[in-house]
N, C-alpha and C positions, 0 to 999 in steps of 0.2 A: 666418509661414506663407505659402507661395506661394498666389496667388489660384487658386481652383478645385479645389485638391487636397482629398481627404478627410482628416479628422482621423485620427490614427494611434494604435494601441494596441500596445505592445510587452509581450509576456508571457514571463517568463524563469524558469528555474531558475538560481540564483546560481552564481558560480564557486567552489563548495565541493566537498568530496569527493563522489564519485558515491554517490547515495542514491536509493532508491525513496521518493518523496515523497508517496505517498498518505497522507492524514492519519492513518489508523489503523495504517499499516505503514511507519514511517519507518526503513527498513533500509539501513545501509551495505552495499554489495555487495563490498567489497574482501576482508573476512575470512571472509564466509559462503559456504559451498559451494552450488552450484546455485541461486544467487539472481542472475538476470540483471538488468541495468538494464531497467526498464519504460518504455514511451513516456510522455510527459507528457500523459496523457489529460485530467487536470484542466485544464491550460492549453488543450488543444484544444477542450474544451467552452466555456471562457470566450472563446476566439478566435472560435468560431462565434457566440456571443452578440454579440460586438463587430461582426462582419460583418453580422449581422441588424440591428444598430443603425446601419448605414451607415458604419462605420469601416473603415479598412485595418488589418489585423492581421498581426503577425509573431511567431513563437515561436522561442526559442533556449534550449538547455540548455547553460549555461556550465560545468557540471561536466565536459563532454566537450571543453572547450577554447573559446578565443575571447577577443577583447578587448572587454570590455563598454563601456568609455568610447568607444573608436573607433566601435563599432557604434551607440551612442547618437547620436553626432555625425552619423553617416552617415544613419541612419533618421529622426532628429529626431522622436520620438514626442510626442504630447500627453499620453498616459497610460502609466505603467509599472505592470504587475501582476507581483508577485513572490511565488512560493511560498516561505514561510519554514518551516523544519523545526526541531524541538527539538534534534536532535544537532548542527546546524550554525548555531544561532541567531545567535551572535556574528558569524561570517563572513558569513552571509546579510544581516544588518542593515548590515554594512559595505558590502556591494554596493549597498544602497539609498542609503546616504549618498554613495557615489561617484557614483551616478546623479544625485542632486540637485545635487551640486557641478558635474557636467559640464553639466547642463541645468537651471539654477535655476528655470525656469518649468514644469518637468515636474511633472505631478500623479502622486504616488507612492501606490500601493495595495498593501497587503500582506495576505496570507491564509495560513491554515495552522493546524495543530493547536495551536501554542503559544498561540493567541489564544482558546482555551477558557478560559485563566486570565489571560494577559497581554494586557490590552486598553487600559484607560485609562493604565496605567503606561507602555505602549509609546508612546502618543501624547505623554505628558508628558515622557518621557526622550529622545525622538528627534524633534526638530523637523523633520527632513527627511522625515518620513512624514506624508502628508495624510489617508489613510484606512486604518483597520484593518477588514477584513471578518471578522465572527464568524459561524461556521456555514456552511451551504451558500452558495456564493458566486455562483451563476449569476444569479439574479434580482436580487441586491444589486448586482452589477456593471452589470446592465442599467439599474437606476435611476440609478446614478452617471453612466453614459454618456448617458443620456437627459436629464440635467440636472435631475432631481428635486431639490427643495430638501433640504438635508441633514437638517433636522429631520423630514422625512417618510420618510426611508429607514430601513427596519428592518434591524437586524443590522450596524450600523457604529459605530465610534468615530471621532471627528474632533475638530478644534480650533475653538473659537469664542471670539474675544477672548482668545486665549492659553490658554484653559482647556480641558481634555479633556472631551468630552461622549460619553456612552455611550447610544445609543438602545436601544429595546426589541428583544428577540430576534426574528429572523424565523422564522416557522413553517417546518417542513420542507415541501418540495415534495411534495404528495400524488400528483400525476399526473406521473410522470417522462417520459411520452410527449410532453409539451409541449416538452421540451428539444430543440434541434437536435442532429444527429449531430456528433461531434467533428470539428474541422477538420483532417483528416489530410493535406490538401494543403499544409499549412504546415510539415510536418516531414519529415525523411528517414526514412521507415519502415524502410528497409533496415538501419538501425543496431540495431534491436530484434529480437533473435532468440531462439529457443528454446535453452536451454542444452545440450540433448542432441544435436540434429541440425543446429543452426545455421540453421534455416529462419525466415524473417521471421514474426513473430506480432504481433497487435494485441490490445488489451484492449477487451472489450465489457462495459460496466458494466450488469449486468442487474437489479440491485436495490440498495437501500440500507436500512440499519437492522438491528438485532439486539435481540431481547427479553431476552437472558440477562445482559448486563452483568457479564462475568467480572472478577475481581479486578484483573487486570493489563492489561486490554484497553481500547483507546480506541474500539472500534466503536460502542458505545452512546452515549458522550458526543458523538462526532462526528456520528453519523447517526440517533440516536434509537432508541427501543424498538420502534416500529412498522416492520415490514418492508414497504417500498414497492416493488412489483414493476412493471417495464415489461411491456407486453403482448407476447405471443409475436410478433404481427405487426410491432410496432415493432422488436424485436430482430432479427428475420429481415431486415427492410428494411435495417438497418445492416450485417448480415453480407453481404447481397447487394451493397451498395455497396462493401464491402471487397474482395470477390471480383472484381467486374466492373470497378471503377475502379482498384484498387491491386494486384490479383493477390495478395491475402493470403488464405490458406486455413487458417492456424493461429491459434487464439484462446485467450485467457484469459477465461473468463466470470467477471468480477470481481463479488463480492458479499460482504456481511458474513456471510451464511449462505445458500447457494444453494438447497438443496432442502427448506426448512422447510415449504413448501406443496407437498404431494405432487401434487395435481391440476395445479397450475400447471407443475410440473417435467415431468410426463409429457406435458402438452399442448404445452409448448415443444419437447420432443424429437420428438413426432409431427409437428409442423409443420416442423421442420428436415428430417426424413426426407421429408415430402411435397414440400418445396421443391425437392428434387433437388440441393441444394448439397452438394458433396463437401468437407467440412471436417473438421478435427480440433480438439478443444478440451479444456481442463482447467477444473476448478471445485473448490470446497471442499464439505465436508459436516460436519455434526455427527455424532457417533458413534452417536446414537440416532434418526436420521431416514432411514436408508438401508434399502431392502428389495430383494429379488431382482428383482421386476418393474421397479422404478425403475432399478436398475443395468443391467439388460438393455436397457431403452429408451435410457438414456444412451449405452451403447456403440453401439447401432445408429445413434444420431444423431451419432456422431463423437467422443464423449468417450473420451479415452485415458489421462487421469490425474486423480485426485481427491486433494486434500490434506485431512488430518484434523488438527484441533487436539487431539492426545492430551494434551499438556502434561506428564503424569507417569505413571509406572508404580506409584505409591503411591495406593491408594484414599483414604488419610487426606489426602494432599495435594490430591487432586481435590475432596474434601469441603470442605477449608479454603478453597479459592479459589472455591467456589460454582459449579463446573463442571456439576454436575447430570447427570453420566454415570457409568457404572461401567466397570470394566476389562472385564467381559464384553460390555458394549455395544460397546466398541472392538474386541474380538476378533471379534464377530459381523459388524461392518461390514467389517473387513479380509477376513474369510472370503468375504463376499458379493462384494466388489470383485474379489478374486482369481478367484473362480469365473467372473465375467463378463469376465475378461481386461483389466480396467482397472488400470493401474499406480497405485501408492499413494505419496503423499508425506506422511510423518508429521512433525508438529512437536512438539517437546518444549521445556520451559522448566526450566532448572536455576538454583536460587538464590533461590527465593521464601522468605518469612520463616520458614516451618516446615521448610525443607530441612535434612536431616541426611546424614551419610555413608550411612546405611542407606537413606534414601529415594532418594538418587542411584543407589545400587546397584540398587534395585528398578526404577528407570526404565531404566537401561542394559539390564538383563536383559529387561525387558518389550519394549524396542525391538528387541532381538535376536530375541525370541520372535515378534514380529509380522513381522519380516523383510520390510519394505517395500522398494520399489525405490529410494526416495530418503528422506532424513531430514535434518532440521535440529535441532540442539540449540542453543537460544538461552540466553544468560545473562539472568536476570530483570532488566528495566530499568523502573524506576518513572517512566514519563513523566507529566508534569503533566496532570491531568485524569482520571487513573485512581484507583481506590480504593487501589491499591498505593502510589501517590505519597503520599497522605494518611497511610497506615499507616506507611510508612517514615519519614516526618518525625516523626510522633507517637511512634514507638518508637525514635527515634534510631538507625536502622540505617545511616544514611549514614556512610561512612568517607572523610574528606577532602572535596575539592570535588565537588559533584554535577555531574559532567562527562559529557555524553552523546555525546562525539565518536566513540566506538566502541560505540554502542548495540547491545545484544544479543550482544556479543562480550566485551569486557573489562568486568567487573562494576563498578558504581558504588556498590553497597550490599552489606552482609553479610546473612546470615540470623541467626536468633536463636542459632545454634550454630556457624556456619561463617563464617570471615573471607572477604572478597571475593577474597583471593589463593587461598584453598583452593577456592572456587567456580570460579575460572578454571581451576585445574589439573584439577578434576573434569570441567569442561566439555570440555577438550581430550582427556582420557582417554575420555570418552563418544564423541566423534566418531571417534577412532581405533579404539576397540574395535568400533564398528559397521562402519565402512567398510573396515577392513583384515582382515576375516575372509576366509579362503580361499573359503568358500562364496559370499560376496557377490561377490568379485572374479571367480570363475569364471562365475557366473551372468550377471554384467554383460557380460563379454567374449563369452559365447555369444549374448547378445541383440543385439549390434551389427550394424547392417545397412548401414553406409556408412563411408567413410574420415572424413567430417566428424564422425560420432558418436565414432569412435575417437580423433580428435584432441581433441575437447572433453572426453571422459572422461579422457584422458591428462593434460591440463592441470589438471583438477580434482584428479586423483590426486596430481600433483606438488605442488599447493598444500597438500593435506592432509598429505603426508609432510613438507613443509618447515615446518609449523606448529611454532613453538618450544615 
């Protein structure tokens, strides 16, 4: 290392297929409609931590292109931090191996949802990995970079005398306001755009945690049962930085469950309005936590789209997966959002263990009845760490290799009554039956306000029509 230079940390998404790599939502973007690539906000948080520790940081998303080995030789980092995802686990790990072969003295650190379950095995089987971070990574990375002795760092696996060591779990960060804002100056923000109008958007992580622990979802295993919310003042300060420093006015308010605390939600909306910041944003909601006053305040504060995890149009299916909502809850929330001019993005899952031809038909009809602006039909994917994964293994629902390379699109397991091939066919039928309705097409065309919107909807439509 040349004398006087700062130590360097390189934070990357590996050269694997484009994937939204948030730990609870590891979604390939190629096959799924209206799912744009999101900025690497997790890496931006970690880069900000590295800079606070006095390091020079650099971020690169190699799923968008680039030569990892050449860049490593050029930047010559001391530490490499890699986001590892379950659907691309093998190719992601190959990238870490390449990095170690390129720079043998490089300290390699991996983090991601797979390490909810794969931790000591990863260290044992992959000698080119120095640290596995389990759980929330920010304070753990800070300890590593600060030189804290390994045995004192919570939430890591490492190697000691060739043997894997797993330390105690790190508690979740209770006060999220202590974290620095994401290091957006280290990425090309213009790459990450809204799928409808092509405008640049940023992700603001407003809270972490979900108390519901649904059957198929990683939110609770990843972020815990307690909902930990940032203060309204802290969130608005980050929004202001985005507006004034980066000219970004479109946001995804990322959370495991946005509006579970009614008072906090309304307070945040009021403070956004009072700030005078002219922004638009989207969020999510549970189907039984929305009311008219809240929706009205959200719209006034700039909310223009809300996503709902509907999951199924069969009440029996909702009960089986522990969703704890009713079809009427969903109908009521959709009615409230439409009344308040907020667009709706409904999510459905097809292929869970109790799925039948009849429950799929109920789901398709319910989706058409709700008639939202956007919709995603996912095929059920039992990611390790979920209750679904344990259930699928115990009940021998896996058909062939448990391959997640096309997660949420091509099924990897069957239901108790449907083969994975039949689930795939029903999934494609569901997408086409919703999006190719004359009513939906006409309404969408009438809602367009720019050539950019027309272009983006046209490309999405062609992708839909060409689905095999």
